[in-house]
C-alpha positions as CSV (number, residue, x, y, z in Angstrom):
1,M,97.8,131.4,194.5
2,M,99.6,134.8,194.8
3,K,99.9,134.3,198.6
4,K,101.5,130.9,198.0
5,L,104.0,132.4,195.6
6,V,104.9,135.2,198.0
7,S,105.4,132.6,200.8
8,C,107.8,130.6,198.6
9,V,109.9,133.7,197.8
10,L,110.0,134.7,201.5
11,A,111.1,131.2,202.5
12,A,114.0,131.3,200.0
13,S,115.1,134.7,201.2
14,F,115.2,133.5,204.8
15,A,117.2,130.4,203.8
16,L,120.1,132.6,202.6
17,P,120.5,136.1,203.9
18,G,121.3,138.5,201.1
19,L,119.5,136.5,198.4
20,A,115.9,136.9,197.4
21,T,115.6,133.5,195.7
22,A,117.4,130.2,195.7
23,A,120.9,130.6,194.2
24,N,122.7,128.5,191.7
25,V,126.5,128.6,191.7
26,K,129.2,126.6,189.9
27,I,132.3,125.7,191.9
28,G,135.3,123.7,190.8
29,V,137.0,121.0,192.9
30,I,140.5,119.8,192.4
31,N,141.4,116.8,194.5
32,S,143.5,113.6,194.6
33,M,140.7,111.1,194.0
34,T,143.0,108.4,192.6
35,G,146.7,107.8,193.0
36,P,148.7,107.4,196.2
37,E,147.0,110.2,198.1
38,A,143.5,108.9,197.3
39,P,142.9,107.6,200.9
40,I,143.1,111.2,202.2
41,G,141.5,112.6,199.1
42,E,138.4,110.6,199.9
43,N,138.0,112.5,203.1
44,L,138.0,115.8,201.2
45,T,135.5,114.5,198.7
46,N,133.2,113.3,201.4
47,G,133.4,116.6,203.3
48,I,132.6,118.5,200.2
49,K,129.6,116.3,199.5
50,L,128.2,116.9,203.0
51,A,128.7,120.7,202.4
52,Q,126.8,120.5,199.2
53,E,123.9,118.9,201.1
54,D,123.9,121.6,203.7
55,L,124.2,124.4,201.2
56,K,121.1,123.1,199.4
57,K,119.2,123.3,202.7
58,K,120.2,127.0,202.8
59,G,118.8,127.6,199.3
60,I,122.2,127.3,197.5
61,N,122.3,124.8,194.6
62,V,126.0,124.1,194.0
63,D,127.0,122.7,190.6
64,L,130.3,121.0,191.5
65,V,132.8,120.4,188.7
66,W,135.2,117.7,189.9
67,E,138.7,117.3,188.7
68,D,141.1,114.5,189.7
69,D,144.7,115.6,189.8
70,T,146.0,112.1,190.9
71,G,148.4,113.9,193.2
72,K,150.4,115.3,190.3
73,P,151.1,119.1,189.9
74,Q,151.0,119.1,186.1
75,I,147.6,117.4,186.0
76,A,146.3,119.8,188.7
77,M,147.5,122.8,186.6
78,S,145.6,121.4,183.6
79,A,142.5,121.0,185.7
80,M,142.7,124.6,186.9
81,E,143.1,126.0,183.4
82,K,140.0,124.0,182.3
83,L,137.9,125.1,185.3
84,A,139.0,128.8,184.8
85,T,138.5,129.0,181.1
86,R,136.1,126.4,179.8
87,D,133.9,125.7,182.8
88,N,133.9,129.3,184.0
89,V,133.5,128.4,187.6
90,A,132.9,131.1,190.2
91,G,135.7,129.7,192.5
92,V,137.8,126.6,193.2
93,V,138.2,124.5,196.3
94,G,141.4,122.4,196.5
95,P,143.8,120.8,195.7
96,Y,144.9,118.6,198.5
97,T,148.7,118.2,198.3
98,S,151.1,121.0,198.8
99,A,152.8,120.4,195.5
100,C,149.6,120.6,193.6
101,S,148.2,123.6,195.5
102,N,151.4,125.6,195.1
103,A,151.3,125.0,191.3
104,V,147.6,125.8,191.0
105,A,148.0,129.0,193.1
106,K,149.9,130.7,190.3
107,L,147.2,129.9,187.8
108,A,144.5,131.2,190.1
109,E,146.3,134.5,190.2
110,K,146.8,134.4,186.4
111,Y,143.2,133.7,185.5
112,K,141.7,135.7,188.5
113,V,139.8,132.8,190.0
114,P,139.2,132.7,193.8
115,L,141.0,129.6,195.1
116,L,140.4,128.3,198.6
117,V,143.0,125.7,199.6
118,P,141.5,123.5,202.3
119,A,144.4,121.4,203.7
120,A,147.8,121.9,202.0
121,A,150.5,122.9,204.4
122,K,153.5,124.4,202.4
123,E,154.1,127.9,203.7
124,E,154.9,129.4,200.2
125,I,151.3,128.8,199.0
126,T,150.1,131.9,200.8
127,R,153.4,133.7,201.1
128,Q,153.6,135.0,197.5
129,G,151.4,138.0,197.8
130,F,148.6,136.5,195.7
131,K,145.3,138.3,195.9
132,W,143.2,135.4,194.6
133,V,144.5,132.6,196.8
134,F,143.1,131.9,200.3
135,R,143.9,129.1,202.7
136,M,141.7,127.5,205.4
137,N,144.2,125.3,207.3
138,A,147.2,126.4,209.4
139,P,150.4,126.2,207.4
140,A,153.5,124.1,208.0
141,D,155.1,126.3,210.7
142,Q,152.1,125.7,213.0
143,Y,152.4,121.9,212.6
144,A,155.8,122.0,214.2
145,A,155.1,124.6,216.8
146,S,152.0,122.8,218.1
147,L,153.8,119.4,218.5
148,I,157.0,120.8,220.0
149,D,155.0,123.0,222.4
150,G,153.0,119.9,223.4
151,A,156.2,117.8,224.0
152,L,157.7,120.6,226.1
153,A,154.6,120.8,228.2
154,M,154.7,117.1,228.9
155,G,158.5,116.7,229.5
156,K,162.0,118.1,229.0
157,P,163.2,116.7,225.6
158,K,166.7,117.9,224.7
159,T,167.2,116.1,221.3
160,V,165.1,115.4,218.2
161,A,165.5,113.3,215.1
162,F,163.7,114.2,211.8
163,I,162.7,111.7,209.2
164,Y,160.5,113.0,206.4
165,E,159.6,112.6,202.7
166,N,161.5,114.9,200.4
167,T,158.4,116.5,198.9
168,D,157.0,120.1,199.3
169,F,155.0,118.9,202.3
170,G,157.8,117.1,204.0
171,T,160.6,119.6,203.4
172,S,158.6,122.7,204.2
173,T,157.1,121.2,207.4
174,T,160.5,119.9,208.6
175,K,162.3,123.2,207.7
176,T,160.0,125.2,210.0
177,A,160.3,122.4,212.7
178,K,164.1,122.7,212.7
179,E,163.8,126.5,213.0
180,Y,161.4,126.1,215.9
181,V,163.3,123.5,217.9
182,A,166.4,125.7,217.6
183,K,164.5,128.5,219.3
184,K,163.5,126.1,222.0
185,G,167.0,124.8,222.7
186,I,166.3,121.3,221.4
187,H,169.3,119.8,219.5
188,V,168.8,118.1,216.1
189,V,170.8,114.8,216.2
190,A,169.5,113.4,212.9
191,D,168.0,114.9,209.7
192,E,166.9,112.2,207.3
193,P,164.9,112.9,204.1
194,Y,163.7,110.0,202.1
195,S,162.2,109.3,198.7
196,K,158.4,108.9,199.0
197,G,157.2,105.3,198.7
198,S,160.5,103.7,199.5
199,P,160.2,100.0,200.4
200,D,162.5,99.9,203.4
201,Y,163.5,102.5,206.0
202,R,165.2,100.1,208.5
203,S,168.8,101.3,207.8
204,T,167.7,105.0,208.3
205,L,165.7,104.1,211.5
206,T,168.7,102.1,212.9
207,K,170.9,105.1,212.3
208,I,168.4,107.3,214.2
209,K,168.2,104.8,217.0
210,S,172.0,105.0,217.4
211,K,171.6,108.7,218.2
212,N,169.1,108.0,221.0
213,P,166.8,111.0,220.4
214,D,164.2,112.1,222.9
215,L,161.8,112.9,220.1
216,V,161.3,111.4,216.6
217,F,159.5,113.8,214.3
218,M,158.1,112.3,211.1
219,V,156.4,113.8,208.1
220,S,154.7,111.3,205.8
221,Y,151.5,110.4,203.9
222,V,149.6,107.2,204.8
223,A,151.6,104.3,203.4
224,D,154.9,105.7,204.5
225,A,153.6,106.6,208.0
226,I,152.5,103.0,208.6
227,L,155.7,101.5,207.2
228,L,157.9,103.8,209.2
229,M,156.2,102.9,212.5
230,R,156.2,99.2,211.6
231,Q,159.9,99.2,210.9
232,A,160.6,101.5,213.9
233,K,159.2,98.7,216.0
234,E,161.4,96.1,214.2
235,V,164.6,98.0,215.0
236,G,163.5,98.8,218.5
237,L,163.5,102.6,218.2
238,K,162.1,104.0,221.5
239,P,162.2,107.7,222.0
240,Q,160.2,109.6,224.6
241,A,157.7,110.4,221.9
242,F,156.9,109.8,218.3
243,L,155.6,113.0,216.7
244,G,153.7,112.7,213.4
245,G,153.4,115.9,211.4
246,G,149.7,115.6,210.4
247,A,148.8,113.9,207.0
248,G,149.3,110.1,207.2
249,F,149.5,110.0,211.0
250,T,145.9,111.4,211.3
251,T,144.0,108.8,209.3
252,V,141.7,105.9,210.0
253,Q,144.1,103.6,208.2
254,F,147.0,104.6,210.5
255,A,144.8,104.3,213.7
256,K,143.8,100.7,212.7
257,E,147.4,99.6,213.0
258,R,147.2,99.5,216.8
259,E,150.4,97.5,217.3
260,I,152.5,100.3,215.8
261,S,150.4,103.4,216.1
262,N,149.4,103.4,219.8
263,N,150.6,106.5,221.7
264,V,151.8,108.3,218.6
265,F,151.2,112.1,218.8
266,S,150.1,114.0,215.7
267,C,149.0,117.6,215.0
268,T,145.7,118.2,213.5
269,Q,143.5,121.0,212.2
270,W,140.3,119.6,213.8
271,T,138.9,117.0,216.2
272,E,135.3,115.9,216.7
273,D,135.5,116.8,220.4
274,V,136.7,120.4,220.0
275,N,134.2,123.0,221.1
276,W,133.8,124.7,217.7
277,P,130.2,125.1,216.5
278,G,128.9,121.9,214.8
279,A,132.1,119.9,215.1
280,R,130.5,117.0,216.9
281,D,127.4,117.0,214.7
282,F,129.6,116.9,211.6
283,F,131.5,113.9,213.0
284,K,128.3,112.0,213.7
285,R,126.7,112.8,210.3
286,Y,129.9,111.9,208.4
287,K,130.3,108.6,210.2
288,A,126.6,107.7,209.7
289,K,126.8,108.5,205.9
290,F,130.2,107.1,205.0
291,G,130.7,104.4,207.6
292,K,134.0,105.8,208.9
293,E,135.3,108.6,211.0
294,P,136.4,111.8,209.3
295,T,139.9,113.2,209.4
296,Y,140.7,116.9,209.7
297,H,140.9,116.9,205.9
298,A,137.2,116.3,205.7
299,A,136.4,119.1,208.1
300,C,138.7,121.5,206.3
301,A,137.1,120.7,202.9
302,Y,133.6,120.9,204.3
303,E,134.1,124.4,205.7
304,S,136.0,125.6,202.7
305,M,133.2,124.6,200.4
306,I,130.6,126.2,202.7
307,I,132.4,129.5,202.7
308,M,133.3,129.5,199.0
309,A,129.8,128.6,197.8
310,E,128.0,130.9,200.2
311,T,130.3,133.8,199.2
312,A,130.1,133.1,195.5
313,A,126.3,132.8,195.7
314,K,125.9,136.1,197.4
315,S,128.2,137.6,194.8
316,A,126.0,136.2,192.0
317,G,129.0,134.1,190.7
318,N,131.1,137.2,190.0
319,R,134.7,136.3,190.6
320,D,136.0,139.7,191.6
321,K,133.1,140.3,194.1
322,T,133.7,136.8,195.5
323,R,137.4,137.5,196.1
324,T,136.6,140.8,197.8
325,A,133.9,139.2,200.0
326,L,136.3,136.4,201.0
327,K,138.9,138.9,202.0
328,A,136.4,140.9,204.1
329,G,134.4,138.1,205.6
330,K,134.3,136.4,209.0
331,W,132.8,133.0,209.7
332,S,132.4,130.7,212.7
333,G,131.7,127.0,212.2
334,I,133.2,123.5,212.6
335,M,136.7,124.9,212.0
336,G,136.2,127.6,214.7
337,D,136.6,131.3,213.8
338,V,137.7,131.8,210.2
339,K,139.1,135.1,208.8
340,F,141.6,135.4,205.9
341,E,144.3,137.8,207.1
342,D,147.7,139.2,206.1
343,Y,150.3,138.5,208.8
344,A,153.9,137.3,209.3
345,G,154.4,137.3,205.5
346,F,151.2,135.5,204.7
347,T,148.4,136.8,202.5
348,N,144.8,135.6,202.8
349,Q,145.8,133.1,205.5
350,N,143.3,131.8,208.1
351,N,145.2,132.1,211.4
352,H,143.9,128.7,212.6
353,Q,144.4,127.1,216.0
354,M,146.2,123.7,215.7
355,L,145.5,120.8,218.0
356,V,147.6,117.9,219.3
357,Q,146.1,114.5,219.5
358,Q,147.4,111.1,220.6
359,L,146.3,107.6,219.6
360,Q,145.1,105.8,222.8
361,N,143.7,102.3,222.3
362,G,142.9,102.9,218.7
363,S,141.2,106.3,219.2
364,Y,142.4,109.8,218.6
365,E,142.2,111.8,221.8
366,T,142.8,115.6,222.0
367,V,145.6,116.2,224.5
368,F,146.9,119.7,223.8
369,P,146.4,122.7,224.2
370,T,145.0,122.1,227.7
371,K,141.9,124.1,227.2
372,F,140.8,121.8,224.3
373,A,142.1,118.5,225.8
374,T,139.7,115.7,226.5
375,K,142.3,113.2,227.8
376,K,145.6,113.3,229.5
377,P,148.6,112.5,227.3
378,I,150.6,109.2,227.8
379,F,154.2,110.3,228.1
380,P,156.9,109.1,227.8
381,F,156.4,106.4,225.2
382,T,155.7,103.1,227.0
383,G,157.5,100.9,224.6
384,W,156.6,98.1,222.2
385,K,154.4,95.1,222.9
């Protein structure tokens, strides 16, 4: 009997280095599970559920406390206060949107709770010197740089038009994009913000068409991304390339709209064919379990939960020790190498490699950077069918 007990203890210790027995840890999740961003929020939820399964295999039992912010910053803030004070979680993963993440970041700092943001792009989130806020994904400046660098590698665009939602995500991504194209000598011929969820963009798209831009750079969530492209076809807008700044342009819903989404470029944090450890296996498992392909949001959320839960478990749920370990740690998994660094005004920011993909016959194909590419890009835009 004693030998069997010793064997069980040893098995648990091998499952998770640094822990002698199976660990229990409570982690909060703030996500957009209902509301307009729920289609993308579902990807984060599913990625976290897969992480929970894998953590259990490592001997870490994660008690997840779920909070739905519905995409609204005020609700996200209330959720963070609850998780920090009443639920006493060791750390929090989320939220999804930039507006919610930026609001919650201030509370993470106030209550001294480690916060790991998986996919929100607004630069300010990790540019406020916060010690308790960490980010997995590359921020907004890298969205623009990856897409513009890709376009310049494929051709010689001289002009660009911007159309984007006037939210934290849209304005911050476009601001950095405008700064970047200026450095590259590309002239901005149109700068068109819009109110999220508008029913008709044809007049704005017709105005952009009259400028005959080489590139059309769009920043939108799912519903607007689909409507923008549908109405771009209606008005006959035909640039050298449509560039989608992540989010809605990287979803299964958008890919299914083949008549209007084919050949659109988008930047992404992750693809299933990238040569990062476990990326392809994650894709296969996700598709088998949930019946659909994961977006980068799922991969970001999965890796964020793996890192947060493992770190919190090794720190016995102590928030201060968890924060210190997140700052000092290094990881390598489905998001490539991860390290939370201070650079270029950022604090606790993972300096993540962005990828450029293109929809070809309904499938997302990695086309840039060249060392990660699995298909050649189709450029310039071949027109509407």
